[in-house]
C-alpha positions as a Markdown table, in Angstrom:
| # | Residue | x | y | z |
|---|---|---|---|---|
| 1 | Met | -5.4 | -5.4 | 18.5 |
| 2 | Ala | -8.6 | -7.4 | 18.0 |
| 3 | Lys | -8.6 | -11.1 | 18.9 |
| 4 | Gly | -8.8 | -12.2 | 15.3 |
| 5 | Glu | -5.8 | -10.1 | 14.4 |
| 6 | Arg | -3.8 | -11.4 | 17.3 |
| 7 | Leu | -4.5 | -15.0 | 16.2 |
| 8 | Lys | -3.4 | -14.2 | 12.6 |
| 9 | Ala | -0.2 | -12.6 | 13.9 |
| 10 | Lys | 0.5 | -15.6 | 16.1 |
| 11 | Val | -0.1 | -18.0 | 13.2 |
| 12 | Ala | 2.2 | -15.9 | 11.0 |
| 13 | Asp | 4.9 | -16.1 | 13.7 |
| 14 | Ile | 4.6 | -19.8 | 14.1 |
| 15 | Leu | 4.7 | -20.5 | 10.4 |
| 16 | Asp | 7.4 | -17.9 | 9.8 |
| 17 | Leu | 5.3 | -16.0 | 7.3 |
| 18 | Pro | 5.1 | -12.2 | 6.8 |
| 19 | Arg | 2.4 | -10.8 | 9.0 |
| 20 | Asp | 1.0 | -8.7 | 6.2 |
| 21 | Leu | 0.2 | -11.8 | 4.2 |
| 22 | Leu | -2.3 | -13.1 | 6.8 |
| 23 | Ala | -3.5 | -9.8 | 8.2 |
| 24 | Asp | -4.4 | -8.1 | 4.8 |
| 25 | Leu | -2.0 | -5.3 | 5.5 |
| 26 | Phe | -0.7 | -3.2 | 2.7 |
| 27 | Arg | 3.0 | -3.2 | 1.7 |
| 28 | Leu | 4.9 | -0.3 | 0.0 |
| 29 | Thr | 8.2 | -0.8 | -1.7 |
| 30 | Leu | 9.9 | 2.4 | -2.9 |
| 31 | Ala | 12.9 | 2.2 | -5.3 |
| 32 | Gly | 14.6 | 5.6 | -5.3 |
| 33 | Arg | 12.2 | 8.4 | -6.0 |
| 34 | Gly | 10.8 | 7.1 | -9.2 |
| 35 | Gln | 9.2 | 3.7 | -8.6 |
| 36 | Leu | 6.6 | 2.6 | -6.0 |
| 37 | Phe | 5.1 | -0.9 | -5.7 |
| 38 | Ile | 2.0 | -1.3 | -3.6 |
| 39 | Glu | 0.6 | -4.6 | -2.5 |
| 40 | Asn | -2.8 | -5.3 | -0.9 |
| 41 | His | -4.5 | -2.0 | -2.0 |
| 42 | Lys | -8.2 | -1.8 | -2.2 |
| 43 | Gly | -8.4 | 0.6 | -5.3 |
| 44 | Ile | -7.7 | 4.0 | -6.6 |
| 45 | Ile | -9.6 | 6.9 | -5.0 |
| 46 | Leu | -8.0 | 9.8 | -7.0 |
| 47 | Tyr | -5.6 | 9.7 | -10.0 |
| 48 | Gln | -3.9 | 12.9 | -11.1 |
| 49 | Pro | -0.4 | 13.6 | -12.5 |
| 50 | Asp | 0.7 | 15.1 | -9.2 |
| 51 | Leu | -1.5 | 13.2 | -6.7 |
| 52 | Ile | -2.6 | 9.5 | -6.4 |
| 53 | Arg | -4.8 | 8.5 | -3.5 |
| 54 | Leu | -5.2 | 4.7 | -2.8 |
| 55 | Ser | -7.6 | 2.9 | -0.5 |
| 56 | Val | -6.0 | 0.4 | 1.9 |
| 57 | Arg | -7.4 | -1.5 | 4.8 |
| 58 | Gly | -8.4 | 1.1 | 7.4 |
| 59 | Gly | -7.3 | 4.2 | 5.5 |
| 60 | Glu | -5.5 | 5.7 | 2.5 |
| 61 | Val | -2.1 | 6.0 | 1.0 |
| 62 | Ile | -1.4 | 9.4 | -0.6 |
| 63 | Val | 1.4 | 9.7 | -3.2 |
| 64 | Arg | 2.5 | 13.2 | -4.2 |
| 65 | Gly | 4.9 | 14.1 | -6.9 |
| 66 | Arg | 5.2 | 15.0 | -10.6 |
| 67 | Asp | 4.4 | 13.1 | -13.8 |
| 68 | Leu | 3.0 | 10.2 | -11.7 |
| 69 | Gln | 1.7 | 7.3 | -13.8 |
| 70 | Val | 0.1 | 4.0 | -12.8 |
| 71 | Arg | 2.1 | 1.5 | -14.9 |
| 72 | Phe | 0.0 | -1.6 | -14.0 |
| 73 | Val | -2.9 | -2.5 | -11.7 |
| 74 | Tyr | -3.8 | -6.0 | -10.7 |
| 75 | Thr | -6.4 | -7.1 | -8.1 |
| 76 | Ala | -4.1 | -6.3 | -5.1 |
| 77 | Glu | -0.9 | -4.9 | -6.7 |
| 78 | Met | 0.0 | -1.6 | -8.3 |
| 79 | Tyr | 3.1 | -0.1 | -9.8 |
| 80 | Ile | 3.5 | 3.7 | -9.9 |
| 81 | Glu | 6.3 | 5.6 | -11.7 |
| 82 | Gly | 7.2 | 9.3 | -11.8 |
| 83 | Arg | 8.9 | 11.8 | -9.5 |
| 84 | Ile | 7.7 | 10.7 | -6.0 |
| 85 | Asp | 8.1 | 13.5 | -3.5 |
| 86 | Thr | 6.0 | 12.3 | -0.6 |
| 87 | Ile | 4.1 | 9.3 | 0.6 |
| 88 | Glu | 1.5 | 9.8 | 3.4 |
| 89 | Val | -0.6 | 7.3 | 5.2 |
| 90 | Glu | -3.9 | 8.5 | 6.7 |
| 91 | Gly | -6.6 | 7.0 | 8.9 |
| 92 | Leu | -5.0 | 3.8 | 10.1 |
| 93 | Asp | -5.5 | 2.5 | 13.6 |
């Protein structure tokens, strides 16, 4: 872990804050198999009804399923609905 990241983690611990808030990490919240909420994404790489690829710090999140739809996208948040079969994370340290 780089010195800057260690410092951010220590500050988060001292202030009792979630580490992802200060470290620019992504967060996935899955509700059942039909709803996925992503925070701190960097954008959509590929968008198809059976495959959505998202850029995150240091890699990608790959969502596979059926009838996948992005319901809303904000600067750093996204909500996906549909039949979610798999979620993969690639390229992270």
